[in-house]
C-alpha positions in Angstrom: -2.6 21.7 11.3 -4.8 22.2 8.3 -5.3 19.4 5.9 -6.6 18.8 2.3 -9.5 16.9 0.9 -9.1 14.3 -1.8 -12.4 13.2 -3.4 -11.8 9.5 -4.1 -15.3 8.9 -5.4 -18.6 10.8 -5.6 -19.4 11.8 -2.0 -16.4 9.9 -0.6 -13.4 11.9 0.6 -10.0 11.3 2.3 -8.4 14.1 4.2 -4.6 14.2 4.4 -2.5 15.8 7.1 1.3 16.4 7.3 1.2 15.6 11.0 2.0 11.9 11.3 1.1 11.6 7.6 -2.4 10.9 8.8 -5.4 10.2 6.6 -9.0 10.3 7.8 -12.2 10.0 5.8 -15.8 11.1 5.1 -18.6 9.2 3.5 -21.7 11.3 2.5 -25.1 9.8 1.9 -28.4 11.5 1.1 -29.5 11.7 4.8 -26.4 11.6 6.9 -22.6 11.2 6.8 -20.0 9.1 8.4 -16.6 10.4 9.6 -13.8 7.8 9.6 -11.5 8.7 12.5 -11.2 12.1 14.2 -7.4 12.9 14.6 -5.4 13.2 17.8 -6.7 15.9 20.2 -9.6 18.4 20.7 -8.0 21.1 18.5 -7.3 18.7 15.7 -10.8 17.3 15.9 -12.3 20.7 15.8 -10.3 21.5 12.6 -11.7 18.2 11.1 -15.2 18.9 12.2 -15.1 22.4 10.6 -13.6 20.9 7.4 -16.5 18.3 7.2 -19.0 21.2 7.6 -17.4 22.8 4.5 -18.5 19.8 2.5 -21.8 18.8 4.1 -24.4 20.0 6.7 -25.8 16.5 7.2 -25.9 14.9 10.7 -22.8 12.8 11.3 -21.7 9.6 13.0 -18.1 8.6 13.7 -16.4 5.3 13.3 -13.0 4.4 14.8 -10.7 2.2 12.8 -8.8 1.4 16.0 -8.1 2.9 19.4 -4.8 4.7 18.9 -4.7 8.3 19.9 -4.2 9.9 16.4 -7.4 8.2 15.2 -9.7 8.7 18.1 -8.9 11.6 20.5 -10.4 14.3 18.4 -14.0 13.1 18.9 -15.3 15.5 21.5 -15.3 18.2 18.8 -18.2 16.3 17.1 -20.5 16.7 20.1 -23.0 14.0 21.0 -23.3 11.6 18.1 -23.2 7.8 17.5 -19.6 6.6 17.7 -19.0 3.1 16.2 -16.1 0.8 16.9 -15.1 -2.8 17.4 -15.9 -4.0 20.9 -12.1 -4.3 21.6 -11.6 -0.6 20.8 -13.8 0.4 23.7 -11.8 -1.7 26.2 -8.6 -0.3 24.8 -9.7 3.3 25.2 -11.2 2.6 28.7 -8.1 0.9 30.1 -5.1 2.5 28.4 -6.0 6.0 27.0 -5.2 7.9 30.2 -1.9 6.3 30.5 -1.1 7.0 26.9 -1.9 10.7 27.4 1.3 11.3 29.4 3.4 9.5 26.8 2.2 11.6 23.9 2.4 14.8 25.9 6.0 14.1 26.6 6.6 13.1 22.9 5.2 16.4 21.6 7.0 18.5 24.1 10.3 16.8 23.1 9.4 17.6 19.5 9.0 21.3 20.4 5.3 21.1 19.7 4.0 22.6 23.0 0.6 23.5 21.5 -0.2 20.0 20.5 1.0 18.7 23.9 -1.2 21.2 25.7 -4.2 20.3 23.5 -3.7 16.6 24.4 -3.7 17.5 28.0 -7.0 19.3 27.7 -8.6 16.6 25.6 -11.6 14.6 26.9 -11.7 11.0 25.6 -14.9 9.8 24.0 -15.6 6.1 24.3 -17.6 4.5 21.5 -21.2 3.7 22.3 -22.1 1.6 19.2 -20.1 -1.6 19.3 -19.9 -4.6 17.0 -17.8 -7.8 16.7 -17.6 -8.8 13.0 -19.7 -6.7 10.7 -22.5 -4.1 10.6 -24.1 -1.9 8.0 -24.9 1.8 8.3 -27.6 3.3 6.1 -26.5 6.8 5.2 -29.5 7.4 2.8 -29.1 5.9 -0.7 -25.7 4.6 0.3 -24.5 1.9 2.7 -21.3 1.9 4.7 -20.2 -1.5 5.8 -18.1 -1.7 8.9 -15.9 -4.8 9.1 -13.4 -6.4 11.4 -11.3 -8.2 8.8 -9.0 -9.9 11.3 -6.0 -9.2 13.5 -3.3 -7.0 12.0 -2.2 -3.7 13.3 -4.3 -4.4 16.4 -6.7 -7.0 17.6 -9.7 -4.7 17.0 -9.0 -3.1 13.5 -12.1 -1.9 11.6 -12.3 -1.1 7.9 -15.1 0.8 6.2 -16.3 -0.5 2.8 -18.4 1.7 0.5 -19.5 -0.9 -2.0 -21.4 1.4 -4.4 -18.1 3.0 -5.4 -15.6 0.3 -4.4 -13.8 2.4 -1.8 -12.3 0.9 1.3 -11.0 2.9 4.3 -8.5 0.5 5.9 -7.2 2.4 8.9 -3.7 1.2 9.9 -4.2 -2.2 8.5 -2.8 -0.5 5.4 -0.1 2.2 5.6 1.4 4.0 2.7 4.7 5.1 4.2 7.9 5.6 2.1 8.5 1.8 2.1 4.9 0.7 2.6 5.0 -0.2 6.3 6.8 2.0 8.8 8.3 1.0 12.1 5.1 2.4 13.8 3.0 -0.2 11.9 4.3 -3.0 14.2 4.0 -3.0 18.0 3.2 -5.4 20.9 -0.5 -5.1 19.7 0.2 -6.3 16.2 -0.3 -9.8 14.9 2.3 -10.4 12.1 1.2 -14.0 11.4 -2.5 -13.1 10.9 -1.9 -9.9 8.9 -1.6 -11.6 5.4 -4.9 -13.3 5.9 -6.4 -10.0 6.9 -5.0 -8.5 3.7 -6.7 -11.4 1.8 -10.1 -10.4 3.3 -9.6 -6.8 2.1 -8.8 -8.0 -1.4 -11.9 -10.2 -1.5 -13.9 -7.0 -1.4 -12.3 -6.0 -4.7 -11.7 -2.4 -3.8 -10.9 0.1 -6.5 -9.4 2.6 -4.0 -8.0 1.8 -0.6 -7.5 4.7 1.8 -4.8 3.9 4.3 -4.6 5.3 7.8 -1.4 7.1 6.9 -0.3 8.1 3.4 -2.1 8.7 0.1 -4.7 6.3 -1.3 -3.5 3.1 -2.9 -4.9 0.3 -5.0 -5.2 -3.5 -4.6 -1.7 -4.1 -6.2 -0.1 -2.2 -3.4 -1.8 -4.5 -0.8 -0.7 -7.6 -2.8 2.9 -6.4 -2.9 3.0 -5.9 0.9 1.1 -9.1 1.5 4.1 -10.9 0.0 6.4 -8.7 2.1 4.5 -9.8 5.2 5.0 -13.5 4.3 8.7 -12.8 3.9 8.9 -11.2 7.3 7.0 -14.1 8.9 9.4 -16.5 7.3 12.4 -14.5 8.6 11.0 -14.4 12.1 10.4 -18.1 12.0 13.9 -18.8 10.8 15.3 -16.8 13.7 13.1 -18.7 16.1 14.6 -22.0 14.8 18.1 -20.6 15.1 18.6 -20.8 11.3 19.5 -17.2 10.8 20.5 -14.2 12.9 18.8 -10.9 13.4 21.5 -9.1 11.3 21.0 -11.6 8.4 17.3 -11.3 8.6 17.5 -7.5 8.3 19.9 -7.9 5.4 17.5 -10.2 3.6 14.3 -8.1 4.1 12.8 -5.9 1.4 12.1 -3.3 4.2 14.4 -0.9 5.9 16.1 -2.1 9.1 13.8 -0.2 11.5 10.7 -1.6 9.9 12.1 -5.1 9.8 13.3 -5.0 13.4 9.8 -3.7 14.6 8.1 -6.6 12.7 10.5 -9.2 14.1 9.9 -7.9 17.6 6.1 -8.5 17.4 4.8 -11.2 19.8 
């Protein structure tokens, strides 16, 4: 369950976990700090909270990059604090988290990870209480963290965290650094394949030096450019299938991505 810190800039840290290849973040100012995502259950959140306290005693706030369980369900370990998110994230957690709990309990029991399943069963969901739609800035004391909704991509309520004084961007699952860039989990019924390249363009407009994905090690802007081209190819393949110009098998063969990733992308609404 333990992770490791990577200092990506002065006072800006990514924390990496083997479980789900997850990456969360920490931005430290002079007066307060901001925790970017909280892991997937109360025990995982407690581990993260203790790890943050190893780096700083400053009061914290939390921001959710999106509502999925592995990014939000560890929040109760942080106690009462401001929890920031896109307004759509609150609706997602309110309407669907309890139903998702049973799914993930079953998943971890099938994986032989009873401790994680039990921890999810005991977890109390924390709903964000500080909401925004497009953009807001948090003063951490001598440093600003900019929270942005860059557009639809992995979900309709993705949030990225820009730290402009060091050109670092926490991208959540808008960017994933899996073995082939995207994984099959990148794409779901909530994803917007067509809008995703434009969202990548908005990230690139920020001119980040380091981009911290929601899963995998930090990357650079060239990584995002490469997969922006990949998204355009997937969009074209999906459109060709819709026009009856190609088959699913031919689209998979033509894709730069593995079959499971390609099929997941082609199945998006």
